[in-house]
Structures are given as C-alpha cells and as structure tokens.
C-alpha positions in Angstrom: 222.9 133.4 65.2 225.7 134.1 62.8 227.1 130.6 63.4 223.7 128.9 63.2 223.1 130.4 59.8 226.0 128.3 58.4 223.7 125.2 58.7 221.2 126.8 56.2 223.9 128.2 53.9 225.8 124.8 53.7 222.7 122.9 52.5 221.7 125.6 50.1 225.2 125.7 48.5 225.7 122.0 48.4 222.6 121.4 46.4 223.9 123.4 43.4 226.2 120.7 41.9 223.9 117.9 42.8 220.9 119.4 41.1 222.9 120.6 38.1 224.8 117.4 37.5 223.2 116.6 34.2 223.6 120.2 32.9 227.3 120.2 33.9 227.8 116.8 32.2 226.3 118.1 29.0 228.3 121.4 29.2 231.6 119.6 29.2 230.5 116.6 27.1 231.6 114.1 29.8 230.4 110.6 30.7 228.3 109.8 33.8 231.4 108.2 35.4 233.6 111.2 34.6 231.3 113.8 36.1 230.8 111.6 39.2 234.6 111.6 39.5 234.8 115.4 39.1 232.0 116.4 41.4 232.1 113.8 44.1 234.9 111.2 44.2 238.0 113.4 43.9 236.6 116.2 46.1 235.6 113.5 48.6 239.1 112.0 48.7 240.7 115.4 49.0 238.4 116.4 51.9 239.0 113.0 53.6 242.8 113.7 53.7 242.8 117.5 54.4 239.8 118.0 56.7 241.1 116.0 59.7 244.2 118.1 59.8 242.1 121.3 59.8 239.8 120.0 62.5 242.7 119.0 64.8 244.4 122.4 64.6 241.0 124.0 65.2 241.3 122.7 68.7 244.6 124.6 69.1 243.9 128.0 67.5 241.0 130.4 67.5 238.0 129.0 65.7 237.3 132.4 64.2 240.3 132.0 61.9 239.0 128.8 60.4 235.3 129.8 60.2 236.0 133.1 58.6 238.7 131.7 56.3 236.5 128.8 55.3 233.6 131.1 54.4 235.9 133.2 52.3 237.4 130.2 50.4 233.9 128.8 50.0 232.8 131.9 48.2 236.0 132.0 46.0 235.5 128.3 45.1 231.9 129.0 43.9 233.2 131.8 41.6 236.0 129.5 40.4 233.5 126.8 39.6 231.2 129.2 37.7 234.2 130.2 35.5 235.7 126.8 35.2 236.9 126.2 31.6 237.1 122.5 31.9 236.3 119.6 34.3 239.7 119.6 35.9 239.4 123.2 37.1 235.8 122.5 38.2 237.0 119.5 40.2 239.7 121.6 41.9 237.2 124.3 42.8 234.7 121.8 44.2 237.5 120.1 46.2 238.5 123.3 47.9 234.8 124.0 48.5 234.4 120.7 50.3 237.3 121.4 52.6 236.2 125.0 53.1 232.8 123.7 54.1 234.4 121.6 56.8 236.5 124.6 58.0 233.5 126.9 58.2 230.3 124.9 58.6 231.5 121.9 60.6 233.5 124.1 62.9 230.7 126.5 63.4 228.5 123.6 64.5 231.3 122.3 66.8 231.8 125.8 68.3 228.1 126.1 69.1 228.1 122.7 70.8 231.1 123.7 72.9 229.4 126.9 73.9 226.4 125.1 75.5 227.8 121.9 76.9 224.7 121.3 78.9 222.4 121.6 75.8 224.3 119.7 73.1 221.1 117.9 72.0 219.1 121.0 71.7 221.9 122.8 69.8 222.2 119.9 67.3 218.4 119.8 66.9 218.3 123.5 66.0 221.3 123.0 63.6 219.7 120.1 61.9 216.4 121.9 61.5 218.1 124.9 59.8 220.0 122.4 57.6 216.6 120.9 56.6 215.3 124.3 55.7 218.5 124.9 53.6 217.7 121.8 51.6 214.8 123.7 50.1 216.9 126.7 49.0 219.1 124.9 46.5 216.2 123.7 44.3 214.5 127.1 44.6 217.7 128.9 43.4 218.3 126.5 40.5 214.6 126.4 39.5 214.3 130.2 39.7 217.3 130.7 37.5 216.1 128.0 35.0 212.8 129.9 34.6 214.7 132.9 33.3 216.9 130.8 31.1 220.1 130.7 33.2 222.1 127.5 33.9 224.5 126.0 36.3 227.2 128.7 36.0 224.7 131.3 37.0 223.8 129.1 40.0 227.4 129.1 41.1 227.7 132.9 40.6 224.5 133.6 42.6 225.6 131.3 45.5 229.1 132.7 45.3 227.8 136.2 45.7 225.6 135.2 48.6 228.6 133.4 50.2 230.8 136.5 49.7 228.3 138.6 51.5 228.2 136.1 54.3 231.9 135.9 54.5 232.0 139.7 54.9 229.5 139.4 57.7 231.6 136.8 59.5 234.7 139.0 59.3 232.7 142.0 60.6 231.0 140.1 63.4 233.1 139.5 66.6 232.7 136.2 68.2 234.6 133.9 70.5 234.6 130.2 70.8 234.8 128.0 73.9 238.5 127.5 73.6 239.5 131.2 73.2 242.8 132.1 71.6 245.3 129.4 70.8 246.5 126.6 73.0 249.9 127.4 74.3 249.8 124.9 77.2 253.0 123.0 77.0 251.4 120.0 78.7 248.8 119.7 75.9 249.4 116.6 73.7 250.3 117.0 70.1 247.5 116.9 67.5 248.3 113.4 66.4 248.5 112.2 70.1 245.1 113.8 70.7 243.6 112.0 67.6 245.2 108.7 68.7 243.7 109.1 72.2 240.3 109.9 70.7 240.4 106.8 68.5 241.2 104.7 71.6 238.0 105.9 73.2 235.7 103.0 72.4 232.5 104.9 73.4 233.4 107.8 71.1 234.2 105.5 68.3 230.9 103.7 68.9 228.9 107.0 68.6 230.9 108.0 65.5 229.7 104.8 64.0 226.2 105.6 65.1 226.5 109.0 63.3 227.6 107.1 60.1 224.5 104.9 60.4 222.4 108.0 60.2 223.0 108.2 56.4 220.7 105.2 56.0 217.5 107.0 56.7 218.6 110.2 55.1 219.8 110.5 51.5 219.9 106.7 51.0 216.2 106.3 52.0 215.2 109.2 49.7 216.8 107.5 46.7 215.5 104.0 47.4 212.1 105.1 48.5 211.4 106.6 45.1 212.7 103.4 43.4 210.5 101.4 45.7 207.2 103.2 45.0 208.0 103.1 41.3 208.9 99.4 41.1 206.3 98.1 43.6 203.4 100.3 42.9 204.2 101.6 39.4 204.0 105.1 40.8 204.9 108.1 38.6 206.9 111.2 39.3 204.1 112.8 41.3 203.9 110.0 43.9 207.7 109.7 44.0 208.0 113.4 44.7 205.2 113.2 47.3 207.0 110.4 49.2 210.2 112.6 49.4 208.1 115.6 50.4 206.3 113.7 53.1 209.6 112.6 54.5 210.9 116.1 54.6 207.7 117.4 56.3 207.9 114.7 58.9 211.6 115.4 59.5 210.9 119.1 60.1 208.1 118.2 62.6 210.3 115.7 64.3 213.1 118.2 64.9 210.7 120.8 66.2 209.3 118.2 68.6 212.7 117.1 69.7 213.7 120.6 70.6 210.7 120.9 72.9 211.2 117.4 74.4 214.8 118.1 75.3 213.7 120.6 77.9 212.0 117.8 79.9 213.8 114.5 79.0 217.4 113.3 78.8 219.1 112.7 75.4 219.7 109.0 75.8 216.1 108.4 76.9 214.8 110.3 73.8 217.3 108.4 71.6 215.8 105.1 72.8 212.3 106.3 72.4 212.7 107.9 68.9 214.8 104.9 67.7 212.2 102.4 68.8 209.3 104.4 67.4 211.3 104.9 64.1 211.8 101.1 63.7 208.0 100.5 64.1 207.1 103.4 61.7 209.7 102.2 59.1 208.3 98.6 59.1 204.8 100.1 58.7 206.0 102.1 55.7 207.6 99.2 54.0 204.4 97.1 54.1 202.2 99.9 53.0 199.5 98.4 50.8 199.2 101.3 48.3 201.4 104.1 46.8 199.4 106.9 48.6 199.5 104.9 51.9 203.3 104.9 51.4 203.2 108.6 51.1 201.2 109.1 54.3 203.2 106.6 56.3 206.5 108.3 55.3 205.5 111.2 57.5 206.0 109.4 60.8 209.2 107.8 59.5 210.5 111.3 59.0 209.2 112.4 62.4 211.0 109.7 64.3 214.1 109.4 62.1 215.2 113.1 62.0 216.0 113.4 65.8 218.4 110.4 65.6 221.3 112.2 64.0 221.4 115.3 66.4 221.0 113.0 69.4 223.8 110.7 68.3 226.1 113.6 67.4 225.4 115.1 70.9 226.7 111.9 72.5 229.9 112.0 70.4 230.6 115.6 71.2 229.9 114.9 74.9 232.8 112.5 75.0 235.4 115.3 74.3 234.3 118.6 75.9 236.2 121.5 74.3 237.8 119.1 71.8 235.0 119.0 69.2 237.6 119.5 66.4 239.2 116.3 67.4 235.8 114.6 67.4 235.2 115.8 63.9 238.6 114.6 62.8 238.0 111.2 64.4 234.7 111.0 62.6 236.7 110.6 59.3 237.4 107.0 60.5 234.0 106.2 59.1 234.1 108.3 55.9 234.8 105.2 53.8 231.7 103.5 55.3 229.6 106.6 54.4 230.9 106.4 50.8 230.3 102.7 50.5 226.8 102.5 52.0 224.9 103.7 49.0 226.8 101.3 46.8 226.2 98.4 49.2 222.5 99.1 49.5 222.3 99.4 45.7 224.1 96.1 45.2 221.7 94.4 47.6 218.8 95.9 45.8 220.1 94.6 42.4 220.4 91.1 43.7 217.7 90.7 46.3 215.2 93.4 45.5 214.3 96.8 47.0 212.3 95.2 49.9 215.4 93.5 51.2 217.6 96.5 50.6 215.1 98.8 52.4 214.7 96.4 55.2 218.4 96.7 56.0 217.9 100.5 56.6 216.2 99.6 59.9 219.8 99.0 61.2 219.9 102.7 61.9 217.3 103.0 64.6 218.0 99.6 66.0 221.7 100.2 66.0 221.4 103.5 67.8 219.2 101.9 70.5 221.8 99.2 70.9 224.5 101.8 71.2 222.7 103.4 74.2 222.8 100.0 76.0 226.4 99.4 74.9 227.7 102.7 76.2 225.6 103.1 79.3 228.0 100.9 81.4 231.2 102.6 80.3 231.3 105.1 83.1 231.6 108.9 83.1 232.4 110.9 80.0 235.9 112.3 79.6 236.6 115.9 80.3 
C-alpha cells in the first residue's frame, strides 16, 4: 500500500504549479511565455534527458534506493520552490521535482507491476484510479489555502511538508522489489545495450506509442472539451466545469469497472471492447445537440476511455518482465510526441475548427484497437 499511495501523492503534488500558474506569473512579473518556460518547458527537457538514465539503472540496483531517494528529493524540491527568490531558482526546483517524481512515482508503479506479473492490468487499473483521486487533492489544497488568504508559496510548503512525512514513511517501511539487490550478473548486458534491445522490440515500441496516444482523451480532451462547449453552445463556466466533472466521474466508474472485469476477461479482449465502445461514445458526444446533453454524454466517454491507458501500459510492461525500468526509459522515445500533441491539436483547431480537432482524438481508441491486431501475430512475449 505504501507504493500505491505514490499514485495519489504524485497527482496531488503536480497540480500545485498548474493551478497556481497565474499567481506565480504575477509574483515574478513574468510573461506567459516565460512562466511556461520556467514551469514546463525547461523541467520537461531536463527530465527527458535525466529520467531514462535513472530508469535504466533502476533495473540494476535495488528500487528502494531510487524510490526513497526520489521521495526525499521531491520534498526538498517543494520547499525550494516555496522559497525561490526568482524564476531561475523556481525552474531548477521544479526540474529536480520532475526527475524525482520519475525516480519515486514511476518506479513505484513499475515495481508493483513487476511484483504481480499475472495481474499487470489490475495493478495499473488500481494505480490509475488512485491517480484520478489525487487529481482532486491539488485543487482542494490550493482552494483551501486561498480561502484563508495564502498563496502559491504556502501551497508548496504544505505539499513539501506532506512529502517530507511521506519520505520518512518510505525510509521507515521495509520493502523489496521483484529484482532484489543489484544485478551483479556478468552476463547481463550494459544499460545502453538493454535500451537498444528494447527499442528494437517492435511490439514494445508499438505499445509505447499506444501509451502516448492516451494523452488525447486525457488532458487534451479536457482543454478542448471546454473550448468546444463554449464556442459551439455559448456555454459559460458552469457548463464547462460540468463537462470536465462528468468526464472525471465517468473515468472513476470506468476504472472501478475495469478492475472487476479483469478477474473474468483477458486484457487484450477488454482493450478491444473498451476501445470500440469509447469510439462510439466519443462520436455521440461530439454530435450532442445541446450543452447539457454534452455534459451527460461525457460520462460514458470517461467510462470507456479511462481503462485504455492502464490496459495499454500493462501490454508494454509485459514485453519486458522484470525490466520495467528499461520499459520506462524506452517510453521517452515518444516524449517529444507527447509534448507536441497539444500544440498540433490546437493548430488544427485554429485552422479547421474544434469539431475537426476533436474528431482527431478518436485516433486514441481506434489506434489501440488496431495495435491489438498488429501485435497479436508477433508471437510470445519476451522474458
């Protein structure tokens, strides 16, 4: 349970800079572009370079080192961000927080998957559900502090204190991972050779691409769904918030349902079923005749979309049993795609309208269904 809690903590902590972006911008008197560079672009580039190295070595040495160390650095980074005297220091703090999140949160997830190789889908479903619950915590923390007149620095201090307590718990809690203590096997390939071998596995690369596609019906859909109901129906803040809330409710229901279904059905069968149903539900949502019909129809979109990520991630991890760190490192192959997708969808929306842009998001469910067919004939998974 200690490792599962990282899913909730990650989402709660990551919401702090996103929700407080405007306040941070005003505090340092920076432009929109500058604050985006400080909070997102530079940390993203730093993490893209450093995280794969951390993940690769996590397949060679005890995961506890990385998870506990990452939790500690994450807490220290939150305190550093709270005390940052200028945007440069804030950017450095956030950059280290991003890498620490990978070391602690991503590797906690990978360790759980390695522990239960016959239940990867169920583990990922539970992880994603806890992440969804953590999404609510960030706004609650920021909103509660705002009610008593405290700003973004206080948000970082509160989350830093919570992370410090959690880091202490991880240091005090003994746990082992599937790999045990370091890899001293002289026959084991070097970390770069392991990464190169993983990137030559076309099925693994295909599922890593599928995971990248799962951004489409996640944050990207949230942003453009609110734009859609505003532009097409003239909806105000209430309806825009209701659409987002309906999607979150549906996502939670879908993950609970998935966890139950995995006890009776295979992962690829469920992936085809949820992907096909998601495509139908998404088309129904796009052609909704009224704003409130759009709100109602967003619920089944969330129900059928939310299981797609955990099911796709389970397929990727299954390709490299006990090498989940290498899988995470190889996943950075598609980090540029993840960074570019929101911009590409926005560009299409600017030139062709939100209907066309939203229509492209159906590539997620259809693409994942196609991946099942593409990978089915590839033979057994690697051990």
